[in-house]
Backbone bond lengths (Angstrom), bond angles and torsions (degrees), N, CA, C in turn:
res aa  C-N    CA-C-N  psi(-1)  N-CA   C-N-CA  omega(-1)  CA-C   N-CA-C  phi
1 M - - - 1.439 - - 1.511 112.20 -
2 P 1.372 117.81 48.83 1.441 120.06 -175.10 1.529 115.40 -58.32
3 R 1.334 117.66 -41.23 1.458 118.50 -179.75 1.509 112.82 -66.77
4 L 1.334 116.07 -36.16 1.440 120.91 177.61 1.552 110.91 -62.43
5 Q 1.320 115.51 -45.99 1.449 118.95 -179.77 1.559 110.25 -68.14
6 E 1.297 118.60 -36.93 1.475 120.88 174.83 1.510 110.31 -59.19
7 A 1.324 117.41 -43.45 1.467 120.36 179.32 1.549 112.40 -64.53
8 R 1.284 114.78 -37.37 1.478 120.21 177.44 1.569 108.94 -63.00
9 E 1.333 112.05 -49.26 1.461 117.79 -176.71 1.525 113.19 -64.27
10 D 1.345 115.25 -35.40 1.483 120.26 178.98 1.530 108.81 -68.22
11 L 1.296 118.13 -39.08 1.487 122.94 178.15 1.537 106.76 -64.26
12 G 1.323 117.37 -44.30 1.489 122.63 179.28 1.535 111.28 -59.96
13 R 1.317 116.02 -43.32 1.458 120.16 179.72 1.562 110.60 -60.57
14 Q 1.273 117.43 -40.69 1.437 120.14 -179.02 1.543 111.84 -68.86
15 L 1.335 115.61 -36.43 1.477 118.09 174.14 1.532 111.64 -64.65
16 R 1.333 115.90 -39.50 1.472 120.75 178.71 1.527 109.53 -63.75
17 Q 1.327 117.43 -43.13 1.482 120.05 -179.41 1.483 111.33 -61.68
18 L 1.370 117.11 -39.43 1.431 119.44 177.92 1.541 110.84 -63.78
19 R 1.291 115.95 -41.52 1.486 119.36 179.92 1.508 110.76 -63.97
20 Q 1.299 116.88 -46.83 1.475 121.77 -177.71 1.515 111.00 -64.32
21 H 1.324 115.62 -40.71 1.482 120.68 -179.13 1.514 109.39 -63.39
22 A 1.295 116.46 -32.76 1.519 121.23 177.86 1.501 114.21 -81.22
23 G 1.346 116.50 -7.44 1.451 121.49 175.87 1.507 114.42 82.65
24 F 1.365 117.21 20.34 1.458 120.88 179.19 1.516 109.94 -94.52
25 T 1.333 117.02 141.54 1.453 119.71 163.78 1.535 107.25 -80.67
26 G 1.350 114.35 166.21 1.468 116.90 178.82 1.551 111.69 -61.37
27 T 1.359 113.18 -39.75 1.514 117.81 -178.49 1.513 109.60 -64.96
28 A 1.332 118.78 -42.09 1.455 122.38 -177.61 1.534 110.75 -64.14
29 L 1.334 115.73 -44.00 1.465 118.63 178.84 1.525 111.90 -64.12
30 A 1.308 115.19 -39.90 1.484 119.92 179.21 1.530 109.18 -60.08
31 E 1.313 116.97 -44.85 1.454 121.39 -177.53 1.544 109.55 -65.70
32 L 1.333 116.47 -39.54 1.462 119.26 -178.63 1.569 108.93 -65.90
33 L 1.285 117.34 -37.59 1.457 121.98 -178.85 1.514 114.01 -84.17
34 G 1.318 115.58 -11.66 1.488 119.20 -174.87 1.499 114.42 72.21
35 W 1.347 116.12 28.30 1.474 121.70 178.50 1.484 111.07 -104.65
36 P 1.374 116.43 159.53 1.468 118.32 166.50 1.536 110.16 -63.03
37 Q 1.296 119.10 146.07 1.468 120.58 178.18 1.550 110.06 -60.67
38 S 1.336 115.59 -28.08 1.467 119.15 -176.76 1.542 111.26 -66.69
39 K 1.340 114.29 -27.29 1.461 117.94 -179.79 1.545 111.07 -68.80
40 V 1.321 115.28 -42.14 1.507 120.85 174.27 1.500 109.59 -58.10
41 S 1.306 116.48 -44.31 1.506 120.26 -175.44 1.531 106.75 -67.25
42 K 1.283 120.31 -45.01 1.466 123.20 -176.80 1.514 110.39 -65.06
43 L 1.328 118.61 -40.63 1.494 119.45 177.52 1.492 112.61 -65.58
44 E 1.308 116.43 -37.76 1.494 120.07 -175.78 1.536 111.00 -75.62
45 T 1.265 117.34 -25.70 1.485 120.66 -178.36 1.527 113.33 -99.37
46 G 1.318 116.59 0.89 1.459 121.10 178.10 1.498 113.86 78.11
47 R 1.348 119.40 14.85 1.433 119.78 177.68 1.521 112.02 -84.26
48 Q 1.341 116.11 -9.45 1.465 121.46 177.44 1.526 106.77 -142.86
49 T 1.318 116.00 138.07 1.477 122.41 178.04 1.516 108.65 -85.93
50 P 1.348 120.37 128.60 1.444 121.76 179.75 1.533 108.64 -72.38
51 T 1.325 116.11 154.99 1.453 120.34 168.12 1.505 107.24 -89.95
52 A 1.366 115.01 168.00 1.466 119.86 174.78 1.558 110.52 -55.81
53 A 1.319 115.83 -40.95 1.475 119.97 179.34 1.524 111.37 -63.77
54 D 1.343 115.45 -38.04 1.484 118.54 178.58 1.546 109.61 -60.29
55 I 1.330 117.33 -45.80 1.443 123.55 -176.34 1.542 109.77 -62.58
56 R 1.330 115.31 -44.32 1.496 118.46 -179.16 1.485 110.96 -66.43
57 A 1.356 117.23 -39.68 1.439 120.70 179.31 1.533 109.63 -64.39
58 W 1.334 115.31 -44.25 1.497 118.69 -175.33 1.540 110.99 -66.06
59 T 1.316 117.66 -45.36 1.460 120.52 -178.89 1.550 111.19 -66.74
60 S 1.309 115.88 -36.03 1.475 119.52 176.23 1.537 110.62 -66.36
61 A 1.397 117.57 -39.79 1.426 120.06 -176.25 1.539 111.12 -69.74
62 V 1.318 117.00 -31.08 1.504 118.21 -179.21 1.537 110.61 -92.11
63 G 1.332 116.56 4.76 1.461 119.50 175.05 1.508 114.73 78.11
64 D 1.319 119.57 25.85 1.415 122.77 -179.46 1.538 111.83 -135.04
65 G 1.339 113.80 64.81 1.438 120.00 -177.77 1.486 116.63 -56.35
66 P 1.359 119.10 -38.74 1.512 119.74 179.39 1.552 111.95 -62.26
67 A 1.340 118.53 -22.85 1.445 119.49 -178.25 1.559 110.98 -66.86
68 A 1.378 116.17 -15.73 1.449 118.67 -178.98 1.532 111.98 -63.78
69 T 1.314 116.87 -34.49 1.487 121.07 -173.28 1.536 112.26 -58.11
70 P 1.365 117.92 -55.90 1.505 118.17 -178.70 1.540 109.35 -68.39
71 L 1.306 118.49 -32.73 1.481 119.07 179.64 1.538 109.90 -66.31
72 L 1.326 116.75 -42.39 1.477 118.39 177.34 1.493 112.05 -63.40
73 A 1.345 118.39 -32.76 1.450 120.22 177.82 1.502 110.55 -66.33
74 R 1.349 116.03 -39.87 1.465 120.06 176.64 1.519 110.58 -65.52
75 L 1.274 117.87 -39.17 1.440 120.83 177.47 1.545 112.52 -61.56
76 E 1.320 115.63 -39.76 1.481 119.09 177.18 1.498 110.90 -63.60
77 V 1.299 119.05 -40.25 1.482 120.54 176.50 1.513 110.07 -62.09
78 L 1.370 117.40 -42.96 1.435 121.14 -178.40 1.523 110.39 -65.23
79 E 1.302 116.80 -39.61 1.481 119.76 179.43 1.529 111.45 -68.97
80 T 1.339 117.53 -29.49 1.461 119.54 174.55 1.530 111.83 -65.14
81 M 1.346 114.34 -39.63 1.436 120.24 178.23 1.508 112.44 -64.86
82 Y 1.316 118.11 -34.90 1.481 123.29 -170.79 1.502 108.24 -133.03
83 A 1.308 119.03 101.71 1.468 121.78 179.53 1.495 110.56 -112.59
84 E 1.336 115.57 112.74 1.490 120.20 -178.16 1.553 109.64 -64.00
85 W 1.332 116.27 138.43 1.433 118.78 179.13 1.488 113.21 -59.81
86 R 1.322 116.95 -39.69 1.487 120.01 -177.20 1.570 110.70 -57.40
87 R 1.367 111.46 -39.88 1.496 118.23 179.78 1.545 107.96 -72.49
88 Q 1.355 118.35 -45.84 1.448 121.57 -176.91 1.544 112.35 -62.96
89 L 1.390 114.81 -33.86 1.460 118.42 -176.02 1.526 113.24 -97.80
90 G 1.359 114.07 10.15 1.456 119.25 -177.33 1.525 112.12 -57.21
91 A 1.284 118.10 -33.64 1.486 123.17 179.52 1.532 112.13 -93.81
92 G 1.300 114.70 7.64 1.499 121.24 178.65 1.508 111.96 105.67
93 T 1.332 115.58 166.35 1.483 121.30 -178.33 1.505 111.01 -70.73
94 S 1.304 120.96 -26.47 1.467 122.97 -176.96 1.500 109.83 -67.54
95 A 1.325 119.17 -35.32 1.505 120.13 -179.32 1.513 109.39 -65.53
96 R 1.306 116.52 -39.05 1.492 117.56 179.23 1.573 110.33 -69.43
97 Q 1.313 117.03 -34.19 1.470 121.26 177.43 1.520 109.83 -64.43
98 R 1.311 116.68 -39.99 1.487 120.23 179.45 1.487 110.79 -63.83
99 A 1.358 117.79 -38.00 1.442 120.89 176.86 1.522 110.10 -62.13
100 S 1.323 117.33 -37.71 1.448 121.48 177.53 1.547 112.80 -65.54
101 I 1.316 116.93 -33.75 1.451 120.73 178.12 1.496 109.91 -60.44
102 A 1.354 115.81 -47.45 1.463 118.81 -179.21 1.535 111.97 -63.66
103 L 1.380 116.06 -43.38 1.433 120.61 179.45 1.546 112.10 -59.28
104 E 1.326 113.07 -48.14 1.465 118.84 -177.66 1.534 112.86 -69.94
105 A 1.309 117.09 -30.74 1.430 120.65 179.84 1.539 110.36 -70.19
106 N 1.344 118.34 -32.57 1.458 121.12 -177.71 1.506 113.35 -85.62
107 A 1.331 118.12 -9.98 1.493 120.82 -174.68 1.546 107.44 -96.42
108 S 1.332 115.86 134.68 1.468 120.52 176.46 1.546 111.54 -85.38
109 H 1.353 115.33 -31.61 1.493 120.78 -175.25 1.509 108.08 -130.81
110 I 1.324 114.83 115.39 1.490 121.05 179.64 1.529 107.26 -117.71
111 R 1.325 114.81 125.93 1.450 123.12 173.97 1.506 109.71 -118.74
112 A 1.313 116.89 125.71 1.506 121.44 -177.95 1.482 110.59 -128.02
113 F 1.345 115.89 133.00 1.449 121.79 176.31 1.546 107.82 -124.73
114 E 1.345 115.50 129.51 1.461 119.91 179.01 1.487 111.21 -130.18
115 T 1.343 115.17 143.51 1.466 121.57 179.82 1.524 113.99 -107.44
116 T 1.329 117.98 -19.44 1.467 120.30 -170.72 1.556 112.85 -130.20
117 V 1.312 117.75 -28.79 1.472 119.58 -174.93 1.511 113.51 -130.73
118 I 1.303 118.21 153.24 1.461 123.36 173.93 1.544 106.40 -61.42
119 P 1.310 117.73 132.69 1.505 119.46 176.34 1.514 112.21 -54.39
120 G 1.277 119.57 142.17 1.452 124.32 -174.19 1.530 112.12 -55.89
121 L 1.331 116.63 -38.86 1.458 118.79 -179.63 1.548 114.33 -68.88
122 L 1.328 116.88 -10.35 1.490 119.86 -179.03 1.552 112.01 -111.80
123 Q 1.301 117.15 3.82 1.476 120.56 -173.18 1.516 111.08 -79.73
124 T 1.370 113.50 148.54 1.483 118.63 170.18 1.520 107.11 -82.51
125 P 1.340 119.40 164.73 1.447 121.59 178.60 1.502 113.29 -58.92
126 D 1.312 118.86 -40.03 1.485 120.76 -178.98 1.503 110.82 -68.11
127 Y 1.332 117.93 -41.53 1.469 120.25 178.51 1.525 109.85 -65.47
128 A 1.338 116.60 -43.82 1.454 121.57 178.38 1.535 110.81 -59.61
129 R 1.323 116.59 -40.28 1.475 120.00 178.15 1.515 112.17 -58.33
130 N 1.317 116.42 -42.79 1.476 120.98 177.21 1.515 111.60 -62.11
131 R 1.365 116.19 -44.10 1.449 120.97 -177.40 1.532 111.28 -65.71
132 L 1.316 116.85 -47.36 1.431 121.91 -179.18 1.551 111.12 -65.06
133 A 1.313 115.98 -42.29 1.481 119.60 179.72 1.524 109.49 -60.89
134 Q 1.340 116.35 -39.28 1.452 119.05 179.03 1.568 109.33 -64.34
135 S 1.283 119.60 -42.62 1.490 121.27 178.85 1.550 110.13 -61.87
136 I 1.334 115.48 -43.32 1.478 121.37 -179.33 1.523 108.80 -58.50
137 A 1.329 118.27 -48.61 1.419 123.91 -179.06 1.525 113.42 -64.58
138 R 1.344 113.99 -41.59 1.477 119.87 -178.51 1.516 110.80 -61.89
139 H 1.322 116.42 -47.12 1.453 119.89 -173.44 1.482 115.61 -98.94
140 G 1.309 118.45 -0.44 1.448 122.74 177.38 1.512 113.70 59.53
141 V 1.350 118.12 45.05 1.469 121.78 -176.09 1.490 108.18 -106.96
142 L 1.366 113.04 178.35 1.479 120.99 -179.63 1.532 111.51 -53.64
143 D 1.342 114.90 130.57 1.474 119.87 178.59 1.494 109.74 -86.42
144 D 1.366 117.05 97.18 1.428 122.36 174.39 1.517 109.65 -124.06
145 V 1.333 115.34 43.16 1.471 120.01 -170.86 1.535 114.08 -59.37
146 D 1.326 115.95 -34.48 1.503 118.61 179.77 1.532 109.92 -63.52
147 E 1.352 115.66 -46.90 1.484 120.93 179.72 1.500 109.75 -67.20
148 G 1.350 115.57 -38.45 1.484 119.09 179.97 1.567 110.69 -62.28
149 V 1.291 117.44 -42.11 1.472 120.99 176.82 1.493 111.17 -63.15
150 R 1.340 116.13 -44.94 1.449 120.47 -178.80 1.520 110.04 -59.30
151 V 1.295 117.99 -46.44 1.504 119.07 -178.28 1.512 111.93 -71.22
152 R 1.337 116.63 -33.08 1.464 117.94 174.76 1.502 112.53 -61.78
153 M 1.323 116.78 -40.99 1.469 119.96 175.59 1.530 111.10 -65.47
154 Q 1.333 117.51 -36.14 1.449 120.26 174.33 1.526 112.27 -59.17
155 R 1.322 114.69 -38.76 1.476 119.12 177.04 1.539 114.05 -53.30
156 Q 1.359 115.17 -31.86 1.397 119.49 -171.99 1.531 114.83 -73.50
157 E 1.302 116.73 -5.14 1.467 121.03 173.41 1.502 111.98 -57.48
158 V 1.371 115.57 -28.22 1.498 120.35 -179.96 1.540 111.91 -62.89
159 L 1.354 116.93 -21.81 1.482 120.02 -178.86 1.542 110.40 -65.61
160 Y 1.271 119.46 -21.53 1.460 122.30 -172.50 1.504 114.92 -107.14
161 R 1.356 113.69 12.90 1.453 118.31 175.93 1.517 109.72 -92.57
162 P 1.318 116.30 116.06 1.482 119.51 -169.61 1.532 115.56 -63.77
163 R 1.311 118.25 -26.88 1.459 120.02 -177.69 1.519 113.48 -80.23
164 K 1.313 117.44 -7.27 1.460 121.81 179.90 1.528 109.71 -81.35
165 R 1.353 115.37 146.40 1.469 121.63 171.78 1.530 105.95 -112.54
166 L 1.337 115.14 109.47 1.445 121.69 -176.31 1.520 111.31 -121.98
167 H 1.310 116.35 121.50 1.492 124.20 -173.79 1.498 108.60 -128.50
168 F 1.310 118.09 116.47 1.473 123.26 -179.53 1.503 107.80 -115.88
169 V 1.324 118.04 131.30 1.426 123.27 172.22 1.528 109.30 -128.38
170 M 1.326 116.13 134.94 1.469 119.56 176.75 1.517 111.32 -143.03
171 T 1.282 113.65 159.09 1.527 117.32 -178.60 1.527 108.87 -86.08
172 E 1.314 115.14 161.77 1.461 119.14 178.70 1.509 112.44 -62.65
173 A 1.336 114.60 -24.01 1.487 118.26 176.95 1.471 112.88 -59.84
174 V 1.358 117.33 -33.38 1.466 121.43 175.32 1.483 112.67 -55.39
175 L 1.313 116.53 -38.35 1.455 122.84 -179.56 1.544 113.77 -74.67
176 R 1.323 114.56 -22.83 1.445 118.13 -171.84 1.491 114.52 -105.94
177 Y 1.316 121.50 -22.20 1.429 122.96 177.10 1.524 110.81 -59.96
178 R 1.339 117.17 132.44 1.431 122.73 -179.95 1.554 111.01 -90.93
179 L 1.312 113.94 76.21 1.452 120.98 -177.83 1.544 112.17 -97.09
180 C 1.314 117.40 8.50 1.425 124.63 178.57 1.514 108.77 -160.17
181 P 1.298 118.00 168.41 1.519 119.29 176.65 1.536 110.87 -58.64
182 P 1.356 116.50 149.72 1.477 119.51 -178.33 1.479 115.03 -54.21
183 E 1.342 119.02 -38.06 1.454 120.37 -178.86 1.495 112.71 -68.03
184 V 1.347 117.03 -29.98 1.484 121.83 174.79 1.512 109.45 -69.28
185 M 1.323 115.58 -41.08 1.462 119.52 -178.37 1.534 111.57 -67.81
186 V 1.344 115.80 -35.37 1.467 118.36 178.26 1.535 109.69 -63.32
187 G 1.343 116.41 -43.08 1.479 118.41 176.59 1.501 113.35 -62.61
188 Q 1.361 115.75 -37.51 1.440 119.94 179.51 1.549 111.22 -68.27
189 L 1.289 117.25 -39.58 1.465 119.14 -179.31 1.529 110.61 -72.43
190 D 1.317 118.03 -34.30 1.470 120.04 174.48 1.551 110.49 -60.89
191 R 1.303 113.22 -42.93 1.477 118.58 176.93 1.511 111.98 -61.46
192 L 1.342 116.14 -38.32 1.471 120.92 -178.12 1.527 109.60 -68.96
193 V 1.327 119.12 -37.10 1.483 123.53 176.68 1.563 108.05 -58.98
194 A 1.315 118.27 -42.76 1.434 120.56 -179.29 1.540 110.93 -69.01
195 L 1.317 118.00 -38.26 1.467 122.48 -179.92 1.511 111.33 -64.63
196 C 1.383 116.77 -32.29 1.458 118.86 179.02 1.502 112.10 -63.95
197 S 1.357 117.66 -16.33 1.475 120.43 -175.96 1.542 110.86 -95.67
198 M 1.369 116.51 -7.16 1.470 118.52 -175.32 1.548 109.51 -72.90
199 S 1.342 113.19 144.13 1.477 118.19 179.88 1.476 113.09 -85.77
200 T 1.358 117.80 -18.88 1.446 120.38 -175.73 1.533 114.18 -86.77
201 I 1.353 116.48 -10.65 1.483 119.57 179.12 1.527 109.43 -132.47
202 H 1.315 114.55 161.78 1.459 122.26 -179.45 1.541 106.16 -119.86
203 V 1.348 116.35 119.23 1.462 120.96 -178.77 1.533 109.04 -120.57
204 G 1.313 117.73 120.81 1.435 122.40 -178.29 1.541 111.17 -120.27
205 I 1.331 117.73 142.21 1.458 124.51 174.30 1.503 110.92 -116.83
206 I 1.290 117.77 128.59 1.477 122.58 173.06 1.498 110.29 -92.95
207 G 1.305 116.48 104.21 1.484 119.83 -175.87 1.551 109.27 -72.18
208 F 1.342 114.15 160.48 1.442 120.05 178.72 1.518 112.56 -58.49
209 G 1.333 115.12 -29.73 1.453 119.52 -176.63 1.530 114.20 -85.20
210 A 1.335 117.38 -3.24 1.476 119.73 -177.23 1.508 111.48 -71.72
211 E 1.327 115.20 143.46 1.457 121.19 176.40 1.516 107.89 -85.92
212 L 1.310 118.46 126.03 1.469 121.54 -173.99 1.526 110.19 -110.34
213 S 1.356 112.71 138.87 1.447 118.26 171.84 1.500 112.31 -97.86
214 E 1.364 116.88 -1.19 1.454 121.38 -178.68 1.512 107.22 -144.02
215 S 1.356 115.52 139.14 1.440 119.86 -179.12 1.546 110.92 -81.58
216 P 1.305 118.07 126.24 1.440 122.52 -179.97 1.530 114.21 -75.77
217 K 1.310 117.66 71.36 1.462 122.61 -169.38 1.544 113.37 -64.36
218 H 1.335 115.30 -44.30 1.459 117.46 -178.14 1.526 108.66 -161.17
219 G 1.337 116.45 166.99 1.441 119.35 179.34 1.542 112.30 -80.15
220 F 1.310 115.64 160.29 1.466 119.57 177.79 1.541 108.48 -166.31
221 W 1.355 113.87 158.13 1.457 121.21 179.06 1.509 107.08 -125.53
222 I 1.343 118.14 136.43 1.429 124.40 177.07 1.537 109.34 -115.53
223 F 1.341 116.58 124.62 1.443 121.86 178.41 1.482 110.84 -108.48
224 D 1.358 115.56 110.90 1.465 122.37 -171.40 1.554 109.75 47.37
225 D 1.285 118.83 -134.61 1.469 122.17 171.60 1.492 108.08 -115.73
226 Q 1.326 117.03 34.59 1.450 120.86 -174.18 1.507 114.07 -108.05
227 R 1.335 118.55 -34.61 1.479 118.65 -178.47 1.522 109.53 -159.60
228 V 1.314 113.38 156.93 1.494 124.03 172.28 1.508 107.26 -122.65
229 L 1.348 117.09 132.70 1.428 121.66 172.64 1.567 108.11 -109.79
230 V 1.339 114.48 134.12 1.448 124.23 -179.55 1.523 107.67 -127.99
231 E 1.326 118.58 119.60 1.454 122.97 179.61 1.507 108.59 -93.73
232 T 1.332 114.63 129.69 1.488 121.68 169.73 1.515 107.28 -112.81
233 I 1.317 117.89 177.36 1.462 119.07 178.95 1.505 111.82 -62.10
234 G 1.352 116.80 -38.68 1.450 119.36 -174.94 1.508 116.87 -96.97
235 A 1.330 116.30 -18.51 1.485 117.70 -172.37 1.526 112.16 -157.38
236 E 1.305 113.71 172.50 1.468 120.30 171.21 1.527 109.81 -116.36
237 L 1.345 114.53 127.97 1.436 118.14 179.42 1.539 111.58 -97.44
238 T 1.290 116.18 138.54 1.456 120.61 177.20 1.528 107.51 -114.31
239 L 1.315 118.55 118.77 1.454 123.23 -178.93 1.529 108.44 -110.27
240 T 1.334 114.54 130.21 1.493 117.62 -175.17 1.464 114.74 -130.70
241 Q 1.339 118.28 -1.82 1.445 123.14 179.45 1.565 107.74 -71.71
242 P 1.335 117.64 133.87 1.453 120.99 -176.89 1.541 113.39 -55.34
243 Q 1.331 117.79 -36.49 1.483 119.00 -178.54 1.518 110.30 -71.12
244 E 1.342 117.49 -31.45 1.469 119.96 178.16 1.539 109.81 -71.75
245 I 1.319 117.67 -43.08 1.448 122.10 178.32 1.532 110.15 -59.94
246 A 1.353 114.37 -44.67 1.455 118.46 -177.32 1.550 110.79 -63.38
247 L 1.376 113.61 -41.02 1.492 116.49 179.59 1.514 111.56 -64.33
248 Y 1.330 118.90 -43.99 1.474 119.81 177.72 1.548 109.77 -63.45
249 G 1.321 117.04 -36.17 1.473 118.20 177.25 1.498 113.16 -61.43
250 Q 1.379 115.56 -39.71 1.445 118.81 -177.83 1.575 108.32 -71.31
251 V 1.323 118.08 -36.76 1.458 120.88 178.21 1.527 109.50 -65.62
252 F 1.321 116.97 -42.00 1.464 120.31 178.84 1.496 110.96 -60.97
253 D 1.340 117.76 -45.80 1.455 119.53 179.55 1.517 114.17 -61.84
254 R 1.322 116.54 -36.94 1.482 119.95 177.24 1.552 111.23 -67.13
255 L 1.341 114.88 -41.80 1.472 117.41 178.92 1.514 110.13 -69.33
256 A 1.325 119.88 -38.94 1.441 122.38 -179.99 1.500 111.26 -65.01
257 A 1.348 117.98 -30.58 1.433 121.38 179.76 1.531 111.20 -69.21
258 S 1.343 118.61 -20.05 1.465 122.35 179.49 1.531 110.80 -93.64
259 A 1.312 118.67 -3.75 1.463 122.51 -176.44 1.531 112.63 -85.09
260 S 1.312 116.00 157.08 1.452 122.78 171.61 1.521 110.43 -99.72
261 Y 1.328 116.73 148.06 1.444 121.23 -177.62 1.504 108.94 -132.52
262 G 1.309 114.48 168.48 1.479 121.24 174.58 1.571 112.65 57.84
263 A 1.326 114.21 -128.67 1.494 120.03 -175.47 1.511 112.34 -59.90
264 E 1.371 115.72 -40.79 1.472 118.63 179.62 1.517 112.65 -65.29
265 A 1.329 116.83 -38.97 1.479 120.93 177.31 1.532 109.26 -65.42
266 R 1.325 116.55 -41.34 1.429 117.45 177.75 1.501 113.07 -64.79
267 R 1.352 117.30 -35.16 1.471 121.76 177.47 1.535 110.78 -61.54
268 L 1.354 114.81 -43.42 1.497 117.57 179.60 1.494 111.24 -64.84
269 I 1.352 117.94 -39.62 1.468 119.32 177.67 1.560 112.94 -66.51
270 T 1.354 113.43 -41.41 1.430 119.67 179.54 1.545 113.32 -60.46
271 Q 1.367 112.40 -37.79 1.480 118.93 176.88 1.531 111.91 -59.34
272 V 1.331 114.12 -44.42 1.483 120.08 177.87 1.523 109.72 -63.50
273 L 1.358 117.19 -42.29 1.448 120.42 176.17 1.530 112.13 -57.56
274 D 1.307 115.41 -42.67 1.497 121.10 178.53 1.545 109.14 -62.57
275 D 1.291 117.76 -41.77 1.458 121.72 -179.81 1.548 110.69 -66.50
276 L 1.320 117.94 -33.85 1.449 122.68 177.54 1.530 110.57 -68.60
277 G 1.346 113.93 -34.98 1.437 117.78 -177.37 1.469 115.74 -72.49
């Protein structure tokens, strides 16, 4: 996350400049604000992201209230880049699914690569229930799993829109990880076999025996040439710089070139089904 850290550090430098211009030491400002001195240090060095309240308190303490406006704008950009799951899911999983509906509806070309889970747009209700329940338990957020599953299924209407270009690539590990009961996985793999035959979408599987020119480090989604979404355990990253989008597009193309499609993809999935049986 180099750009994210650079943005944090840049915001911290501006806070430090305001403090120094006002003639405060870090210790003096911390005392004035009633903060630990370590908080001032972490904010100035980019080791901690300030809240909007932190920025307002800081600019008020150094006697430069108007400086809060551009700093808050920078904070908004930073928060757009890095959205913590606990905050995103605060209103429940269904709210996040509705945001995905809007994003997917507006994109003409969606490319998705996954290393561990079936892409959300291809999930069965039972598989989706297991995934959403895991997120709810991990982050301790509102349990709206029934509504979350309903909205995730609503998202899948995009699969049947003929003018969309939808390309999904996943590793064989996605098929084999036991992230749900076996009977749920059997239903999910049966669904995936059917999806491999659809003419409106492209589904590729990278088998364990495939020779790769690119390391499948993590999953990501590319929406047109406008943004890339990367999910981590703690947050979702949004990348919008043209060079970042182009890089992810190149990586996706190399991974997709190593994938199997059509009958060969169905054979790989069927083999896993046989192993489960």
